[in-house]
Structure formats: C-alpha cells, structure tokens
C-alpha positions as CSV (number, residue, x, y, z in Angstrom):
1,X,0.0,0.0,0.0
2,X,1.5,3.3,-1.0
3,X,1.7,6.0,1.6
4,X,0.3,9.4,0.9
5,X,2.4,12.6,1.1
6,X,0.5,13.8,4.2
7,X,1.2,10.6,6.1
8,X,5.0,10.9,5.3
9,X,5.5,14.6,5.9
10,X,5.6,15.6,9.6
11,X,7.6,18.8,9.7
12,X,7.8,21.8,7.5
13,X,10.5,24.5,7.6
14,X,9.7,28.1,6.6
15,X,12.3,30.6,5.8
16,X,11.7,34.2,4.6
17,X,12.4,37.8,5.4
18,X,10.9,39.7,8.3
19,X,9.7,43.0,6.7
20,X,6.4,43.3,5.1
21,X,5.5,47.0,5.5
22,X,5.4,47.5,1.8
23,X,3.3,44.5,1.1
24,X,0.4,44.3,3.6
25,X,-1.2,41.4,1.7
26,X,1.6,39.2,3.0
27,X,0.1,39.4,6.5
28,X,-3.0,37.5,5.3
29,X,-0.9,35.0,3.4
30,X,1.4,34.4,6.4
31,X,-1.6,33.8,8.8
32,X,-3.2,31.5,6.2
33,X,0.0,29.5,5.9
34,X,0.2,29.0,9.7
35,X,-3.5,27.9,9.7
36,X,-2.8,25.4,6.8
37,X,0.2,24.0,8.6
38,X,-1.9,23.3,11.7
39,X,-4.8,21.9,9.7
40,X,-2.5,19.4,8.1
41,X,-1.1,18.5,11.6
42,X,2.4,19.5,10.6
43,X,5.1,20.8,13.0
44,X,6.7,24.1,12.1
45,X,10.4,24.8,12.1
46,X,11.3,28.4,11.3
47,X,14.1,30.9,11.6
48,X,13.4,32.5,14.9
49,X,12.4,35.9,15.8
50,X,9.6,37.7,17.6
51,X,8.5,40.0,14.8
52,X,7.4,40.1,11.2
53,X,6.1,37.3,9.0
54,X,7.8,34.4,10.8
55,X,6.0,35.4,14.0
56,X,2.7,35.6,12.2
57,X,3.1,32.1,10.7
58,X,4.3,30.6,14.0
59,X,1.5,32.1,16.1
60,X,-1.2,31.1,13.6
61,X,0.1,27.5,13.6
62,X,0.7,27.3,17.4
63,X,-2.7,28.6,18.5
64,X,-4.2,25.9,16.3
65,X,-2.2,23.1,17.9
66,X,1.0,22.7,15.9
67,X,4.3,22.3,17.6
68,X,6.6,25.2,16.7
69,X,10.4,25.2,16.9
70,X,12.1,28.5,16.7
71,X,15.7,28.3,15.4
72,X,18.0,31.3,16.0
73,X,21.5,31.1,14.3
74,X,24.4,32.1,16.6
75,X,25.2,35.0,14.3
76,X,21.8,36.5,14.9
77,X,21.6,35.9,18.6
78,X,22.0,39.0,20.7
C-alpha cells in the first residue's frame, strides 16, 4: 500500500524575510500559511524571531495546535 504525502510529511521549515510593511497582503498569506500547517497537523520549524512574517506564521500554527520550533542562528543571537 503506497503512503500518501501527508502521512509521510511531519515537519515543515519556513524561511523568509521579516519585513512586510510595503506588502500588507503578505500578512494574510502568512496567517493563512500558519493555519494550513496546523490543519495538516504538521510541525513548524522556522528561523526565529519575535516579529514580522515568521512570527505571524508561527503564532497562527501554534494557537491551532501545531508544535513550533524557533531556530536562531548564533550569528543573529544578541
């Protein structure tokens, strides 16, 4: 019996820039992505931060039950 993609995929990694001031429509897309991740019962791994688009995706996924792992590279750590 062949496994479906959704039964094989458990984690998803999201990488993108922080700033979205110029493109406000990115906010809705980011929140929608977080919701979709949670609906598919995936875990989110993302380049950390407490602002911008990554924060929106992670919050939307987390409040809907996804596990969220925030990775902060040493070079970006204060």
